[in-house]
Short mmCIF file of the C-alpha atoms (twelve columns), coordinates in Angstrom:
data_MODEL
# 
_entry.id   MODEL 
# 
loop_
_atom_site.group_PDB 
_atom_site.id 
_atom_site.type_symbol 
_atom_site.label_atom_id 
_atom_site.label_alt_id 
_atom_site.label_comp_id 
_atom_site.label_asym_id 
_atom_site.label_seq_id 
_atom_site.Cartn_x 
_atom_site.Cartn_y 
_atom_site.Cartn_z 
_atom_site.pdbx_PDB_model_num 
ATOM 1   C CA . MET A 1   15.944  -48.450 10.616  1 
ATOM 2   C CA . GLU A 2   16.930  -44.769 10.911  1 
ATOM 3   C CA . LEU A 3   19.210  -45.087 7.912   1 
ATOM 4   C CA . LEU A 4   16.350  -46.538 5.891   1 
ATOM 5   C CA . LYS A 5   14.106  -43.592 6.826   1 
ATOM 6   C CA . HIS A 6   16.758  -41.098 5.758   1 
ATOM 7   C CA . LEU A 7   17.278  -42.913 2.475   1 
ATOM 8   C CA . LEU A 8   13.545  -42.944 1.762   1 
ATOM 9   C CA . LEU A 9   13.270  -39.248 2.554   1 
ATOM 10  C CA . LEU A 10  16.204  -38.464 0.291   1 
ATOM 11  C CA . ALA A 11  14.664  -40.495 -2.518  1 
ATOM 12  C CA . LEU A 12  11.392  -38.642 -2.105  1 
ATOM 13  C CA . LEU A 13  13.111  -35.264 -2.210  1 
ATOM 14  C CA . LEU A 14  15.049  -36.217 -5.320  1 
ATOM 15  C CA . ALA A 15  11.833  -37.339 -6.977  1 
ATOM 16  C CA . LEU A 16  10.055  -34.092 -6.132  1 
ATOM 17  C CA . THR A 17  12.873  -31.726 -7.143  1 
ATOM 18  C CA . PRO A 18  12.319  -31.923 -10.937 1 
ATOM 19  C CA . ALA A 19  8.576   -31.317 -10.499 1 
ATOM 20  C CA . TYR A 20  9.213   -28.327 -8.246  1 
ATOM 21  C CA . THR A 21  11.800  -26.897 -10.631 1 
ATOM 22  C CA . GLN A 22  9.437   -27.265 -13.571 1 
ATOM 23  C CA . SER A 23  6.623   -25.579 -11.642 1 
ATOM 24  C CA . ALA A 24  8.892   -22.717 -10.550 1 
ATOM 25  C CA . GLU A 25  10.083  -22.178 -14.110 1 
ATOM 26  C CA . LYS A 26  6.493   -21.999 -15.371 1 
ATOM 27  C CA . GLN A 27  5.618   -19.409 -12.731 1 
ATOM 28  C CA . ILE A 28  8.681   -17.289 -13.469 1 
ATOM 29  C CA . SER A 29  7.881   -17.392 -17.181 1 
ATOM 30  C CA . ALA A 30  4.239   -16.445 -16.508 1 
ATOM 31  C CA . PHE A 31  5.271   -13.459 -14.391 1 
ATOM 32  C CA . GLU A 32  7.822   -12.367 -16.989 1 
ATOM 33  C CA . ASN A 33  5.231   -12.496 -19.772 1 
ATOM 34  C CA . SER A 34  2.675   -10.790 -17.555 1 
ATOM 35  C CA . TYR A 35  5.006   -7.870  -16.852 1 
ATOM 36  C CA . ARG A 36  5.696   -7.510  -20.563 1 
ATOM 37  C CA . TYR A 37  2.001   -7.444  -21.443 1 
ATOM 38  C CA . GLU A 38  1.314   -4.944  -18.657 1 
ATOM 39  C CA . GLY A 39  4.067   -2.696  -19.983 1 
ATOM 40  C CA . ASP A 40  2.308   -2.737  -23.354 1 
ATOM 41  C CA . GLY A 41  -1.046  -1.931  -21.736 1 
ATOM 42  C CA . LYS A 42  -2.422  -5.395  -22.584 1 
ATOM 43  C CA . TYR A 43  -3.975  -6.076  -19.202 1 
ATOM 44  C CA . SER A 44  -6.233  -8.972  -20.226 1 
ATOM 45  C CA . GLU A 45  -3.247  -10.859 -21.603 1 
ATOM 46  C CA . ALA A 46  -1.214  -10.012 -18.488 1 
ATOM 47  C CA . ILE A 47  -3.979  -11.408 -16.300 1 
ATOM 48  C CA . GLN A 48  -4.344  -14.548 -18.410 1 
ATOM 49  C CA . GLU A 49  -0.637  -15.357 -18.059 1 
ATOM 50  C CA . ILE A 50  -1.075  -15.584 -14.277 1 
ATOM 51  C CA . LEU A 51  -4.394  -17.423 -14.527 1 
ATOM 52  C CA . ASN A 52  -2.688  -20.067 -16.674 1 
ATOM 53  C CA . VAL A 53  -0.553  -21.108 -13.702 1 
ATOM 54  C CA . PHE A 54  -2.879  -19.908 -10.927 1 
ATOM 55  C CA . ASN A 55  -2.653  -21.577 -7.556  1 
ATOM 56  C CA . GLU A 56  -5.119  -20.218 -4.998  1 
ATOM 57  C CA . ALA A 57  -2.579  -20.790 -2.237  1 
ATOM 58  C CA . SER A 58  0.023   -18.552 -3.905  1 
ATOM 59  C CA . TYR A 59  0.325   -15.181 -2.192  1 
ATOM 60  C CA . GLU A 60  2.391   -13.797 -5.059  1 
ATOM 61  C CA . GLN A 61  -0.122  -14.764 -7.738  1 
ATOM 62  C CA . ASN A 62  -3.064  -13.362 -5.779  1 
ATOM 63  C CA . LEU A 63  -1.192  -10.113 -5.210  1 
ATOM 64  C CA . ARG A 64  -0.313  -9.855  -8.887  1 
ATOM 65  C CA . LEU A 65  -3.914  -10.480 -9.978  1 
ATOM 66  C CA . GLY A 66  -5.230  -7.958  -7.466  1 
ATOM 67  C CA . TRP A 67  -2.956  -5.334  -8.990  1 
ATOM 68  C CA . LEU A 68  -3.707  -6.241  -12.612 1 
ATOM 69  C CA . TYR A 69  -7.466  -6.180  -12.145 1 
ATOM 70  C CA . TYR A 70  -7.102  -2.795  -10.422 1 
ATOM 71  C CA . VAL A 71  -4.974  -1.145  -13.136 1 
ATOM 72  C CA . SER A 72  -7.302  -2.534  -15.802 1 
ATOM 73  C CA . GLY A 73  -10.238 -0.791  -14.113 1 
ATOM 74  C CA . ARG A 74  -11.920 -3.992  -12.912 1 
ATOM 75  C CA . PHE A 75  -12.043 -2.841  -9.298  1 
ATOM 76  C CA . THR A 76  -14.647 -5.260  -7.947  1 
ATOM 77  C CA . GLU A 77  -12.711 -8.234  -9.337  1 
ATOM 78  C CA . SER A 78  -9.506  -6.932  -7.802  1 
ATOM 79  C CA . LEU A 79  -10.682 -6.969  -4.192  1 
ATOM 80  C CA . PRO A 80  -11.034 -10.744 -3.570  1 
ATOM 81  C CA . TYR A 81  -7.454  -11.380 -4.654  1 
ATOM 82  C CA . TYR A 82  -6.124  -8.855  -2.184  1 
ATOM 83  C CA . GLN A 83  -8.412  -10.310 0.501   1 
ATOM 84  C CA . LYS A 84  -6.973  -13.751 -0.203  1 
ATOM 85  C CA . CYS A 85  -3.528  -12.294 0.440   1 
ATOM 86  C CA . PHE A 86  -4.666  -11.264 3.946   1 
ATOM 87  C CA . THR A 87  -5.664  -14.863 4.605   1 
ATOM 88  C CA . LEU A 88  -2.386  -16.251 3.331   1 
ATOM 89  C CA . LYS A 89  -0.171  -13.595 4.963   1 
ATOM 90  C CA . PRO A 90  -2.095  -11.947 7.826   1 
ATOM 91  C CA . LEU A 91  0.669   -9.405  8.520   1 
ATOM 92  C CA . SER A 92  1.013   -8.273  4.919   1 
ATOM 93  C CA . ILE A 93  1.026   -4.489  4.682   1 
ATOM 94  C CA . GLU A 94  1.631   -4.396  0.935   1 
ATOM 95  C CA . ALA A 95  -1.581  -6.329  0.251   1 
ATOM 96  C CA . ARG A 96  -3.591  -3.932  2.416   1 
ATOM 97  C CA . LEU A 97  -2.058  -0.933  0.658   1 
ATOM 98  C CA . GLY A 98  -2.970  -2.621  -2.612  1 
ATOM 99  C CA . TYR A 99  -6.539  -3.264  -1.437  1 
ATOM 100 C CA . VAL A 100 -7.247  0.386   -0.669  1 
ATOM 101 C CA . ASN A 101 -6.723  1.385   -4.323  1 
ATOM 102 C CA . PRO A 102 -9.729  -0.464  -5.799  1 
ATOM 103 C CA . ALA A 103 -11.735 0.128   -2.611  1 
ATOM 104 C CA . ALA A 104 -11.178 3.886   -2.954  1 
ATOM 105 C CA . ALA A 105 -11.977 3.734   -6.667  1 
ATOM 106 C CA . LEU A 106 -15.314 2.134   -5.742  1 
ATOM 107 C CA . GLY A 107 -15.930 4.796   -3.093  1 
ATOM 108 C CA . ASN A 108 -15.841 2.243   -0.275  1 
ATOM 109 C CA . TRP A 109 -14.247 4.578   2.263   1 
ATOM 110 C CA . THR A 110 -15.249 2.413   5.218   1 
ATOM 111 C CA . GLN A 111 -13.067 -0.392  3.892   1 
ATOM 112 C CA . VAL A 112 -10.269 2.021   3.042   1 
ATOM 113 C CA . GLU A 113 -10.178 3.336   6.591   1 
ATOM 114 C CA . LYS A 114 -10.439 -0.174  7.998   1 
ATOM 115 C CA . GLN A 115 -7.361  -1.291  6.070   1 
ATOM 116 C CA . TYR A 116 -5.323  1.713   7.218   1 
ATOM 117 C CA . GLN A 117 -6.303  0.933   10.794  1 
ATOM 118 C CA . GLU A 118 -5.294  -2.694  10.279  1 
ATOM 119 C CA . ILE A 119 -1.914  -1.538  8.981   1 
ATOM 120 C CA . LEU A 120 -1.431  0.678   12.023  1 
ATOM 121 C CA . THR A 121 -2.271  -2.247  14.285  1 
ATOM 122 C CA . ILE A 122 0.524   -4.208  12.612  1 
ATOM 123 C CA . ASP A 123 2.909   -1.248  12.279  1 
ATOM 124 C CA . PRO A 124 1.891   1.778   14.398  1 
ATOM 125 C CA . GLN A 125 4.628   3.924   12.855  1 
ATOM 126 C CA . ASN A 126 3.723   3.240   9.234   1 
ATOM 127 C CA . SER A 127 4.128   6.674   7.674   1 
ATOM 128 C CA . LEU A 128 1.842   6.184   4.672   1 
ATOM 129 C CA . ALA A 129 -1.073  4.835   6.703   1 
ATOM 130 C CA . ASN A 130 -0.672  7.567   9.328   1 
ATOM 131 C CA . TYR A 131 -0.565  10.265  6.659   1 
ATOM 132 C CA . ARG A 132 -3.632  8.966   4.859   1 
ATOM 133 C CA . MET A 133 -5.571  8.620   8.103   1 
ATOM 134 C CA . ALA A 134 -4.632  12.247  8.748   1 
ATOM 135 C CA . LEU A 135 -6.056  13.190  5.342   1 
ATOM 136 C CA . ILE A 136 -9.296  11.365  6.147   1 
ATOM 137 C CA . ALA A 137 -9.572  13.127  9.521   1 
ATOM 138 C CA . TYR A 138 -8.749  16.500  7.952   1 
ATOM 139 C CA . GLY A 139 -11.466 15.963  5.345   1 
ATOM 140 C CA . ARG A 140 -13.922 15.359  8.188   1 
ATOM 141 C CA . GLU A 141 -12.680 18.551  9.862   1 
ATOM 142 C CA . ASP A 142 -11.470 16.473  12.802  1 
ATOM 143 C CA . HIS A 143 -8.286  18.485  12.992  1 
ATOM 144 C CA . GLN A 144 -7.163  17.263  16.403  1 
ATOM 145 C CA . THR A 145 -7.177  13.650  15.192  1 
ATOM 146 C CA . ALA A 146 -5.450  14.673  11.967  1 
ATOM 147 C CA . LEU A 147 -2.674  16.352  13.949  1 
ATOM 148 C CA . ARG A 148 -2.219  13.263  16.105  1 
ATOM 149 C CA . TYR A 149 -1.541  11.122  13.016  1 
ATOM 150 C CA . LEU A 150 0.635   13.802  11.417  1 
ATOM 151 C CA . ASN A 151 2.848   14.127  14.476  1 
ATOM 152 C CA . LYS A 152 3.849   10.493  14.032  1 
ATOM 153 C CA . VAL A 153 4.826   11.118  10.419  1 
ATOM 154 C CA . ILE A 154 6.718   14.357  11.028  1 
ATOM 155 C CA . ASN A 155 8.922   12.638  13.606  1 
ATOM 156 C CA . LEU A 156 9.961   10.139  10.940  1 
ATOM 157 C CA . TYR A 157 10.153  12.581  8.008   1 
ATOM 158 C CA . PRO A 158 10.741  16.086  9.427   1 
ATOM 159 C CA . PHE A 159 11.399  17.683  6.010   1 
ATOM 160 C CA . ASP A 160 8.660   16.046  3.957   1 
ATOM 161 C CA . TYR A 161 6.617   18.670  2.115   1 
ATOM 162 C CA . ASP A 162 3.250   16.887  2.121   1 
ATOM 163 C CA . THR A 163 3.404   16.323  5.870   1 
ATOM 164 C CA . VAL A 164 4.702   19.798  6.674   1 
ATOM 165 C CA . ILE A 165 2.065   21.640  4.625   1 
ATOM 166 C CA . LEU A 166 -0.785  19.541  5.984   1 
ATOM 167 C CA . ILE A 167 0.387   20.152  9.546   1 
ATOM 168 C CA . ALA A 168 0.564   23.876  8.802   1 
ATOM 169 C CA . TRP A 169 -3.028  23.968  7.571   1 
ATOM 170 C CA . THR A 170 -4.222  21.708  10.390  1 
ATOM 171 C CA . GLU A 171 -2.662  23.961  13.015  1 
ATOM 172 C CA . LEU A 172 -4.160  26.998  11.298  1 
ATOM 173 C CA . LYS A 173 -7.609  25.361  11.486  1 
ATOM 174 C CA . LEU A 174 -6.991  24.692  15.197  1 
ATOM 175 C CA . GLY A 175 -6.126  28.331  15.766  1 
ATOM 176 C CA . LYS A 176 -2.484  27.567  16.565  1 
ATOM 177 C CA . MET A 177 -1.172  30.500  14.550  1 
ATOM 178 C CA . ARG A 178 2.411   30.555  15.808  1 
ATOM 179 C CA . GLU A 179 2.902   26.838  15.109  1 
ATOM 180 C CA . ALA A 180 1.176   27.148  11.723  1 
ATOM 181 C CA . LYS A 181 3.453   30.048  10.732  1 
ATOM 182 C CA . ILE A 182 6.558   28.030  11.562  1 
ATOM 183 C CA . MET A 183 5.348   25.122  9.438   1 
ATOM 184 C CA . PHE A 184 4.368   27.356  6.504   1 
ATOM 185 C CA . HIS A 185 7.882   28.813  6.612   1 
ATOM 186 C CA . LYS A 186 9.337   25.309  6.642   1 
ATOM 187 C CA . ALA A 187 7.185   24.413  3.619   1 
ATOM 188 C CA . LEU A 188 8.683   27.395  1.794   1 
ATOM 189 C CA . MET A 189 12.160  26.136  2.604   1 
ATOM 190 C CA . ILE A 190 11.252  22.825  0.977   1 
ATOM 191 C CA . ARG A 191 9.452   24.441  -1.963  1 
ATOM 192 C CA . PRO A 192 10.376  28.109  -2.384  1 
ATOM 193 C CA . GLY A 193 7.431   30.125  -3.686  1 
ATOM 194 C CA . ASP A 194 4.909   27.413  -2.774  1 
ATOM 195 C CA . GLU A 195 1.389   28.766  -3.335  1 
ATOM 196 C CA . SER A 196 -0.275  26.844  -0.524  1 
ATOM 197 C CA . ALA A 197 2.268   27.996  2.064   1 
ATOM 198 C CA . SER A 198 2.125   31.596  0.811   1 
ATOM 199 C CA . GLU A 199 -1.679  31.551  1.001   1 
ATOM 200 C CA . GLY A 200 -1.558  30.242  4.543   1 
ATOM 201 C CA . LEU A 201 0.851   32.960  5.653   1 
ATOM 202 C CA . LEU A 202 -1.411  35.650  4.181   1 
ATOM 203 C CA . LEU A 203 -4.295  34.315  6.296   1 
ATOM 204 C CA . ILE A 204 -2.151  34.537  9.430   1 
ATOM 205 C CA . GLN A 205 -0.885  38.044  8.747   1 
# 
């Protein structure tokens, strides 16, 4: 009886293999054509290639469509595809980073911040999400919160210009002149003659 079950399963797998292979080949071809059209700036054609083989349960296809609708300027249409990715792969960081692009383009900053917070729930050390949350806090003049996010990034990337210069300005805003001066000097080591760092040092002196 067990042998019969194994034989039936094997027969089923053999029967399904050609169909799977054919489906995979169609998808690969659609993605290849889509990339080519995108490279030529033909976004509608790039989108249509994916729609021709679209399967709602495909994370990869939803992600691709989210991106293509975004780069073609169709921001509202982009969002549901990225949201579908969250459903299919709840821990996906790349889909959330993709989502914030059209959301920001639409001025939906509540959703942008929400996605960064979701990313940090999944990956508390994510440098990009921490840095962008710092930018949001800095823009709100919540410098203490900005510094908290930036300290996570600087521990991972101690010689990154964007992080160093933002920390310098944040510490200046907090009245931490000694710390700000050190960071402005570090920024000048990364980018000699940097205008932002030089301006900050003039304010301290």
